[in-house]
C-alpha positions as a LaTeX table, in Angstrom:
\begin{tabular}{lrrr}
\hline
Residue & $x$ (\AA) & $y$ (\AA) & $z$ (\AA) \\
\hline
Met1 & 66.69 & 49.50 & 89.08 \\
Ser2 & 66.61 & 49.16 & 92.44 \\
Gly3 & 65.50 & 53.11 & 93.03 \\
Arg4 & 67.98 & 53.23 & 96.00 \\
Gln5 & 69.45 & 56.73 & 96.87 \\
Pro6 & 72.83 & 57.22 & 97.11 \\
Asp7 & 74.60 & 57.33 & 100.87 \\
Pro8 & 74.96 & 61.16 & 101.74 \\
Ala9 & 77.90 & 59.87 & 103.54 \\
Arg10 & 79.59 & 58.07 & 100.76 \\
Thr11 & 78.70 & 61.18 & 98.65 \\
Arg12 & 80.39 & 63.56 & 101.01 \\
Ser13 & 83.50 & 61.61 & 101.26 \\
Arg14 & 84.39 & 61.83 & 97.82 \\
Arg15 & 85.16 & 65.44 & 98.06 \\
Arg16 & 89.16 & 65.58 & 98.30 \\
Gly17 & 91.78 & 68.30 & 98.49 \\
Asp18 & 90.98 & 71.76 & 97.57 \\
Asp19 & 87.14 & 71.26 & 96.88 \\
Leu20 & 86.69 & 69.81 & 100.43 \\
Ile21 & 88.83 & 72.77 & 101.99 \\
Gln22 & 87.04 & 75.15 & 99.96 \\
Ala23 & 83.72 & 73.64 & 101.52 \\
Ile24 & 84.77 & 73.82 & 105.11 \\
His25 & 86.25 & 77.30 & 104.42 \\
Ala26 & 82.73 & 78.58 & 103.26 \\
Ala27 & 81.17 & 76.80 & 106.10 \\
Ala28 & 83.25 & 78.51 & 108.51 \\
Leu29 & 82.69 & 81.85 & 107.01 \\
Ala30 & 78.96 & 81.45 & 107.05 \\
Glu31 & 78.82 & 79.95 & 110.62 \\
Val32 & 80.44 & 83.15 & 112.39 \\
Val33 & 78.19 & 85.43 & 110.79 \\
Glu34 & 75.22 & 83.35 & 111.76 \\
Val35 & 76.18 & 82.25 & 115.09 \\
Gly36 & 79.19 & 84.83 & 116.47 \\
Leu37 & 82.39 & 83.81 & 117.54 \\
Gly38 & 80.70 & 82.65 & 120.75 \\
Gly39 & 78.86 & 79.92 & 119.03 \\
Leu40 & 81.82 & 78.91 & 116.49 \\
Thr41 & 82.56 & 75.21 & 116.93 \\
Met42 & 84.05 & 72.41 & 114.82 \\
Glu43 & 80.61 & 70.74 & 115.02 \\
Gly44 & 78.81 & 73.44 & 113.43 \\
Ile45 & 81.09 & 74.09 & 110.80 \\
Ala46 & 81.48 & 70.31 & 110.01 \\
Arg47 & 77.50 & 70.15 & 109.92 \\
Arg48 & 77.29 & 73.30 & 107.59 \\
Ala49 & 80.17 & 71.57 & 105.33 \\
Ala50 & 78.41 & 68.25 & 105.33 \\
Thr51 & 81.76 & 66.48 & 106.26 \\
Ala52 & 83.13 & 64.74 & 109.35 \\
Lys53 & 84.43 & 66.73 & 112.33 \\
Thr54 & 87.67 & 64.51 & 112.05 \\
Ser55 & 88.42 & 66.17 & 108.78 \\
Leu56 & 88.42 & 69.38 & 110.21 \\
Tyr57 & 90.65 & 68.43 & 113.34 \\
Arg58 & 93.15 & 66.67 & 111.07 \\
Arg59 & 94.07 & 69.91 & 109.57 \\
Trp60 & 92.98 & 72.58 & 112.16 \\
Ser61 & 93.74 & 72.43 & 115.85 \\
Ser62 & 90.54 & 74.81 & 116.74 \\
Pro63 & 87.59 & 76.77 & 114.99 \\
Arg64 & 89.69 & 80.01 & 115.20 \\
Glu65 & 92.53 & 78.43 & 113.59 \\
Leu66 & 90.36 & 77.23 & 110.62 \\
Leu67 & 88.55 & 80.83 & 110.63 \\
Leu68 & 92.05 & 82.40 & 110.23 \\
Asp69 & 92.88 & 80.01 & 107.49 \\
Ala70 & 89.22 & 80.68 & 105.63 \\
Leu71 & 89.75 & 84.41 & 106.17 \\
His72 & 93.43 & 84.60 & 104.63 \\
Asp73 & 92.36 & 82.38 & 101.54 \\
Ala74 & 89.51 & 84.54 & 100.83 \\
His75 & 91.16 & 87.70 & 100.97 \\
Pro76 & 92.61 & 89.20 & 97.75 \\
Gln77 & 95.82 & 90.83 & 97.02 \\
Glu78 & 96.25 & 93.40 & 94.43 \\
Glu79 & 98.78 & 93.21 & 91.96 \\
Pro80 & 99.79 & 96.54 & 90.28 \\
Ser81 & 101.14 & 97.02 & 86.89 \\
Pro82 & 104.76 & 95.81 & 86.51 \\
Gly83 & 106.17 & 98.46 & 85.38 \\
Ala84 & 104.78 & 100.96 & 87.70 \\
Asp85 & 103.38 & 103.07 & 84.91 \\
Asp86 & 99.69 & 103.52 & 85.74 \\
Leu87 & 99.21 & 104.49 & 89.13 \\
Arg88 & 95.91 & 105.95 & 88.97 \\
Gly89 & 94.45 & 103.05 & 87.10 \\
Asp90 & 96.33 & 100.54 & 89.95 \\
Leu91 & 94.58 & 102.59 & 92.56 \\
Val92 & 91.07 & 102.58 & 90.97 \\
Arg93 & 91.40 & 98.89 & 90.49 \\
Ala94 & 92.59 & 98.34 & 94.13 \\
Leu95 & 89.55 & 100.39 & 95.45 \\
Arg96 & 87.14 & 98.38 & 93.06 \\
Gln97 & 88.81 & 94.98 & 94.30 \\
Leu98 & 87.97 & 96.53 & 98.07 \\
Thr99 & 84.22 & 96.87 & 97.01 \\
Glu100 & 84.18 & 93.56 & 95.42 \\
Trp101 & 85.66 & 91.99 & 98.70 \\
Leu102 & 83.23 & 94.10 & 100.90 \\
Ala103 & 80.29 & 91.98 & 99.44 \\
Thr104 & 81.53 & 88.93 & 100.31 \\
Pro105 & 80.80 & 86.22 & 103.12 \\
Ala106 & 84.75 & 86.83 & 104.28 \\
Ala107 & 84.01 & 90.66 & 104.80 \\
Arg108 & 80.86 & 89.88 & 106.83 \\
Ala109 & 82.88 & 87.74 & 109.01 \\
Val110 & 85.54 & 90.33 & 109.51 \\
Ala111 & 82.92 & 92.72 & 110.42 \\
Glu112 & 81.64 & 90.13 & 112.91 \\
Ile113 & 84.75 & 89.74 & 114.42 \\
Met114 & 85.55 & 93.17 & 114.79 \\
Met115 & 82.07 & 94.08 & 116.61 \\
Glu116 & 83.35 & 91.63 & 119.38 \\
Arg117 & 87.16 & 93.12 & 119.40 \\
His118 & 86.59 & 94.01 & 122.95 \\
Arg119 & 86.03 & 90.03 & 123.97 \\
His120 & 88.39 & 88.76 & 121.37 \\
Pro121 & 91.44 & 91.40 & 120.95 \\
Asp122 & 93.60 & 88.49 & 120.36 \\
Leu123 & 91.68 & 87.07 & 117.07 \\
Val124 & 91.49 & 90.98 & 115.90 \\
Glu125 & 95.26 & 91.12 & 116.15 \\
Ala126 & 95.60 & 87.79 & 114.19 \\
Ile127 & 93.51 & 89.13 & 111.72 \\
Tyr128 & 95.85 & 91.90 & 110.90 \\
Thr129 & 99.36 & 89.81 & 111.14 \\
Arg130 & 97.94 & 86.72 & 109.60 \\
Val131 & 95.37 & 87.67 & 107.06 \\
Phe132 & 95.59 & 91.25 & 106.10 \\
Asp133 & 99.71 & 92.13 & 106.48 \\
Pro134 & 100.76 & 88.85 & 104.29 \\
Arg135 & 98.10 & 90.21 & 101.55 \\
Gly136 & 99.87 & 93.61 & 101.62 \\
Gly137 & 98.03 & 95.61 & 104.18 \\
Thr138 & 95.13 & 97.91 & 102.94 \\
Phe139 & 94.35 & 97.36 & 99.04 \\
Thr140 & 96.05 & 100.67 & 98.22 \\
Gln141 & 99.19 & 100.52 & 100.43 \\
Thr142 & 100.22 & 97.64 & 98.04 \\
Val143 & 99.91 & 99.93 & 95.05 \\
Leu144 & 101.59 & 102.80 & 96.88 \\
Arg145 & 104.60 & 100.88 & 98.20 \\
His146 & 104.88 & 99.10 & 94.73 \\
Tyr147 & 105.60 & 102.70 & 92.98 \\
Ala148 & 107.72 & 104.21 & 95.96 \\
Ala149 & 109.86 & 101.01 & 95.37 \\
Arg150 & 110.31 & 101.81 & 91.78 \\
Gly151 & 111.24 & 105.38 & 92.79 \\
Arg152 & 107.89 & 106.61 & 91.07 \\
Leu153 & 106.80 & 108.13 & 94.50 \\
Asp154 & 108.30 & 109.44 & 97.58 \\
Pro155 & 107.88 & 106.90 & 100.25 \\
Gly156 & 108.12 & 109.32 & 102.97 \\
Arg157 & 104.53 & 110.26 & 101.53 \\
Ile158 & 103.13 & 106.99 & 102.45 \\
Thr159 & 102.23 & 107.68 & 106.17 \\
Pro160 & 99.92 & 105.46 & 107.95 \\
Val161 & 96.96 & 108.15 & 107.53 \\
Val162 & 97.43 & 108.42 & 103.55 \\
Ala163 & 97.96 & 104.66 & 103.29 \\
Asp164 & 94.37 & 104.34 & 104.59 \\
Ile165 & 92.60 & 107.19 & 103.07 \\
Gly166 & 91.11 & 105.19 & 99.94 \\
Glu167 & 89.81 & 102.51 & 102.21 \\
Ala168 & 88.41 & 104.81 & 104.97 \\
Leu169 & 86.47 & 106.70 & 102.19 \\
Val170 & 84.94 & 103.78 & 100.77 \\
Leu171 & 83.80 & 102.43 & 104.10 \\
Lys172 & 82.40 & 106.23 & 104.86 \\
His173 & 80.52 & 106.35 & 101.49 \\
Ser174 & 79.33 & 102.77 & 102.41 \\
Ala175 & 78.22 & 103.95 & 105.77 \\
Asp176 & 76.44 & 107.12 & 104.56 \\
Thr177 & 74.57 & 106.10 & 101.62 \\
Gly178 & 73.89 & 102.07 & 102.50 \\
Arg179 & 75.88 & 100.98 & 99.04 \\
Leu180 & 79.17 & 100.53 & 98.05 \\
Pro181 & 80.55 & 102.99 & 95.69 \\
Asp182 & 80.44 & 102.82 & 91.94 \\
Asp183 & 83.58 & 103.27 & 89.82 \\
Asp184 & 82.87 & 107.21 & 89.31 \\
Met185 & 83.09 & 107.38 & 93.05 \\
Leu186 & 86.21 & 105.27 & 93.23 \\
Ala187 & 87.91 & 107.52 & 90.78 \\
Ala188 & 86.90 & 110.80 & 92.41 \\
Ile189 & 88.40 & 109.17 & 95.87 \\
Val190 & 91.77 & 108.54 & 93.64 \\
Asp191 & 91.97 & 111.95 & 91.85 \\
Gln192 & 90.66 & 113.98 & 94.80 \\
Ala193 & 92.02 & 112.15 & 97.69 \\
Ile194 & 94.84 & 109.73 & 97.29 \\
Leu195 & 96.74 & 111.22 & 94.57 \\
Pro196 & 97.09 & 114.77 & 95.94 \\
Ala197 & 98.19 & 113.40 & 99.35 \\
Val198 & 101.32 & 111.49 & 97.50 \\
Gly199 & 102.12 & 114.64 & 95.87 \\
Val200 & 100.64 & 113.89 & 92.29 \\
Asp201 & 99.18 & 117.09 & 90.89 \\
Ala202 & 96.09 & 117.73 & 88.63 \\
Ser203 & 97.99 & 118.05 & 85.42 \\
Glu204 & 99.58 & 114.46 & 86.10 \\
Arg205 & 96.60 & 112.60 & 87.78 \\
His206 & 95.51 & 111.08 & 84.25 \\
Arg207 & 99.04 & 110.13 & 82.83 \\
Thr208 & 100.72 & 108.73 & 85.85 \\
\hline
\end{tabular}
C-alpha cells in the first residue's frame, strides 16, 4: 500500500446531479446566515460546498439566483386530504409543517433576508413571488383554498387576515416564549382562531 490520501478535488468531482445541487443549496443557505446578503458570493458558496465556482455559474447567474433556488427547493408545501374530509387535521398538520420548517436553515436564511428588507426590497419580493406563492402561499392558506374549491368552505371567508391567522399566532408564540409551539398549542390555534374565522362552529370542529 502506498499510503497516499485521496485527492480532495477528485473526491469532490464525483458528486453529480442532485447530490451536488443539494450540497450547493445547503451551502448557500448556511452562507447567507453566516455572512449576510452583503457578503454572499459565489466564491464563498463554492468553498463551503467544496466544489468549483464554475459548477455554480453553469447553473446560476448570481448568488441571489442560487439562493432563491435553494429557498424554493427547501420550502415545503402542504398537501391537504384529497377528499377534503379532515379540515381540522389538515390545518393542524399545516401548522406543524410550519414549525418544522422554522427550525431549518432555510427559515433562518429567510429571517436574515427579511431583516435587511429595506436594503433588498427586490429580493424580498422575489421570495414571495418565486418561493412562497408557487408553494401555495401560507401553509394554512393552501388547506383553506383546497376546502373552498371543493365546496366545504365559503371562499369569501378566506380573507388575507384569515389566511395569515395561524402563521401569525405560531410566530407570536415563538417570539413570546422563545420556543416553537407544541401540538397542543397548534390545535388550540386551529380550534380557537382559524376554524371560527372560517365559520366552523364548536360542535363541528372535531368532525369537519
